[in-house]
C-alpha positions, -999 to +999 in steps of 0.1 A: -065-140+096-080-118+070-050-122+047-059-137+013-025-150+003-029-187+011-016-205-019-044-230-022-071-203-021-051-175-037-070-157-064-062-125-083-079-092-085-073-074-117-057-047-111+008+102-054+016+104-053+037+081-033+068+095-019+100+076-018+102+080+020+132+058+018+152+076-008+187+079+004+185+117+004+152+116+022+138+141-003+108+142-025+071+147-021+039+128-026+024+159-041+049+161-069+041+129-089+012+121-112-014+097-100-016+063-116-048+070-136-079+050-129-083+050-167-056+023-166-087+001-159-111-004-188-144+014-185-161-020-182-144-025-149-170-004-131-195-030-120-233-026-119-241-060-106-218-090-105-181-084-100-164-073-132-137-096-146-113-067-148-116-059-111-126-092-095-120-120-119-129-156-113-107-172-087-075-182-102-039-189-090-027-162-114-026-125-108-033-101-136-006-078-151-028-048-147-024-021-120-055-017-098-060+019-088-095+016-073-124-007-068-159-006-083-176+027-081-210+014-073-205+010-035-197+037-010-167+020+004-130+029+007-098+010+014-071+026+035-036+015+027-004+023+045+031+019+031+059+009+055+091+019+037+126+008+047+158+014+029+194+006+040+198+044+047+167+045+068+179+014+087+213+031+093+196+062+107+176+040+130+206+021+143+226+053+148+198+068+169+192+096+145+156+083+142+139+066+171+115+045+151+101+040+116+069+024+130+040+047+138+022+027+164-004+054+169-018+047+134-023+010+143-039+019+177-063+043+159-073+016+134-078-010+161-098+012+185-122+021+157-122-014+141-111+000+108-098-024+082-065-015+065-038-030+043-001-025+052+023-027+024+056-037+041+091-035+027+108-068+036+135-049+054+108-032+075+093-066+083+127-078+093+132-048+116+097-051+132+088-088+132+065-086+162+044-060+144+041-082+114+030-111+135+005-088+153-009-076+119-012-112+107-033-122+138-057-092+134-087-100+113-092-064+102-057-061+087-041-074+055-004-074+046+010-066+011+045-066-004+064-033-009+096-049-022+126-059-001+143-025+005+123+000-014+143+008-046+129+023-077+118-001-104+123+026-131+148+054-135+139+090-124+117+079-096+119+107-069+157+105-068+157+069-056+184+045-067+170+022-093+174-016-089+189-032-120+163-050-141+180-083-132+174-076-096+137-067-097+126-103-094+146-107-063+131-075-048+096-090-051+105-125-040+127-115-010+101-090+002+074-117+000+095-143+017+104-120+046+068-111+051+057-148+050+084-156+075+067-136+102+031-136+090+028-172+080+013-164+046+027-151+013+013-117+003-012-114-025-008-077-033+023-058-044+029-020-045+058-005-063+081+018-044+072+053-054+045+039-076+071+037-105+069+008-129+065-002-166+045-029-183+073-054-179+073-048-141+035-054-140+040-087-159+069-097-135+048-091-104+018-110-118+040-139-128+050-142-092+013-145-082+010-110-067-015-084-079+000-049-085-019-023-065-019+015-070-042+041-056-065+069-067-064+091-035-031+106-023-032+116+014-001+137+011+011+127+045+047+126+035+066+153+054+033+171+061+032+184+097-004+196+095-030+169+098-057+192+085-039+193+051-039+155+050-076+153+059-084+179+033-065+160+006-084+128+012-118+143+016-113+163-016-104+133-037-122+103-022-149+085-043-168+053-039-143+024-044-112+046-037-079+033-025-061+058-002-023+057+002-008+068+035+023+058+054+032+038+085+066+053+091+057+082+114+079+112+121+100+127+107+088+113+073+051+112+080+045+131+112+008+138+109-007+105+097-021+093+130-037+127+139-052+129+104-066+094+107-083+103+140-102+129+120-106+111+087-124+080+100-154+098+115-154+123+086-156+097+060-182+077+079-202+109+082-202+111+044-217+076+043-184+057+035-177+023+049-141+010+053-132-023+038-100-043+032-085-045-003-098-080-008-133-070+001-131-039-021-119-058-051-135-092-046 
């Protein structure tokens, strides 16, 4: 498995608009929030030869309390990441039949047919709901699995209308999400993404103390509630740079209805521009 979270070999990588797809109201938009700025990484993080310590530090059991928004800019590579949100309200809609699925299998098929590496950031509640999918991801050498918290709450106030988890509950969100993923994948996740991308410095330190590397993005696909795949394709092609991390979603309709169709066009379009797809671990390490 291409997952890098085995404890004995675990090493850290130094360090949107992401939508709270799982907000109880189901409202919000990826296009509304500011991107985590790549300037959160020091200028020296752009490598010209050997990996920079700020992006790919020496192998160590400790993650760094720095948000990684992109990889080195000296290689024409890009990492595709997909968030699989799941909140109690989303689960209730699924169980009631209002929504048939929160798992866009077409995205996975597109990635597998093309042999395209990807990282799935799974909420623990999503993993619990789709355990066979998690096992399948874990067996596939082109996929990695990251932690997206237990049930997708905000880690700070005023995060797309999502209910914020109390500060005392943040540790449990990280740990419970990781444990649920490990239960089905067989390995603890190395990477963590905050729901909605909302966090403060204490949150970064908390995640790093739990041996997970916080990961952001520098390219917003805008697939949340976007029915036109051409818009998603245009968003990515307009922002992508060497070393980019692209954020998309694995939930499918109604929350992300055009992701698979956009991916079908994006993969050849980016390859046509000379980009190569890599996993997060390959991008950053």
